Structures are given as C-alpha cells and as structure tokens.
C-alpha angles and dihedrals in degrees: 000000000000117000113235111198094197092049090050092049090048091049090050093050091045092053091051091050097046099038102035107013089237141119124219094272092058099039120109122217094266091052089052092049090052092048094049092047093047091047091051090051090051088053093060100036094094091054092048091051093046091050092050091049091052092051091050093050094048112019112216134181116271135193117239116194119195118196135161089217135043122177099186098156123224111340102208099062092035091054094045091050092047091050089047092233103106095106092045091051090048089052092050091050093046090054087052090051092248120139107228092203092058090049092048092051091061092075113091117230103235114225096206100156143002097273115260103065093034094052091044091054090049091049091051091054092046089050092051090053094045092051093044093241114152111239150131136219120221126193146145117290100225117201090207131031125223099289143296117240127218132172111227122176089345095307130107111243124188125214130179111277098239093198099150111077115237090242091065100040119120109268116249121235099246135057090231092057090049091053092046091053093043090059097058121106121251 
C-alpha cells in the first residue's frame, strides 16, 4: 500500500478533532501519540480486511501460538518499521512541528513477563510475519505488568506497573466499579 502523507496528516488531525475536540495547536503530547497511533492503524486496516476476506474465501491452515507472556516492545515504532513508513511518518510530523521522539516516548513499555518466555513468544510472532505464515498469538491481557521500581530513601520499592492506560482497561461489571476506576489518577 502506498503511503500518502496528506492522507496521514488528515487522519491525524481528524482523530484529534473527533477524539479530543482539539486541533494540533491545542493537543498535548499524549493526544498526539494517540492520533499518530490511530492514524497508523487506519493505514493498515484495508490490508487487514483484505487478508481476512481471502482467508474466508479460501480457508487455509494457520498457526496459533498461546503464551502466558509476550514482550513485544513498543508497538508504535515496531508497526511503523514493519509497514516501512516510519521515515515518512517522521517527515509528516516534522513538517507539523511535532517531535516524533517525544511522541514515541509516550507509549509505555509493557513488562508482561520476566524476559525469556515473553521474548521467545514475540520472536515466534515476528518470524511468522517475516515468513508470510498466517498466524495469531494469544495471551493473557494483564492489567498490570511485573512491577515498577523506584528508589525511595535509599531503598528499592516496587509498585504495580500500571502499563495499560485506564481508557483501555477491561470494564468492570458494576457502575460503582467503573466510577471507582474513573477516579484514579493517571
């Protein structure tokens, strides 16, 4: 699929307007991260839909990998690199006076495992994609990662790694729980 800089810019501005009621001049860095990530997803939606349609027309075997841990790394840069549009996106943002590196740094690095098994699972999925094998990875959607470390008064202290933004957390069953979670600080 051919990358269209103007279409990407328009998608980014549209996301800011629809999601946040803002234009570029009023957007904060988190708003910009969300808009860039959503615009990148829009870029590949047609390919996803075409692939799904092909698989439905002519069912083929697929690989399904189940793992308790996935250490995929940050998704935004990884996806832009895989789509071969990272440099083009950086150019669009530069022309809009937006620092790509600041946007990229907004994405939390999910600590969803202790390393070995999580990286292996990620490598399996990358290999499937590289070799053009159809497949999916399934895992547990953890609300918290391993832990976040801080040094306080000379001692290491661990806190839950709140990697999953509140906006994307699984909704609780009751209205009371939803209110309780809506009141927490980000």
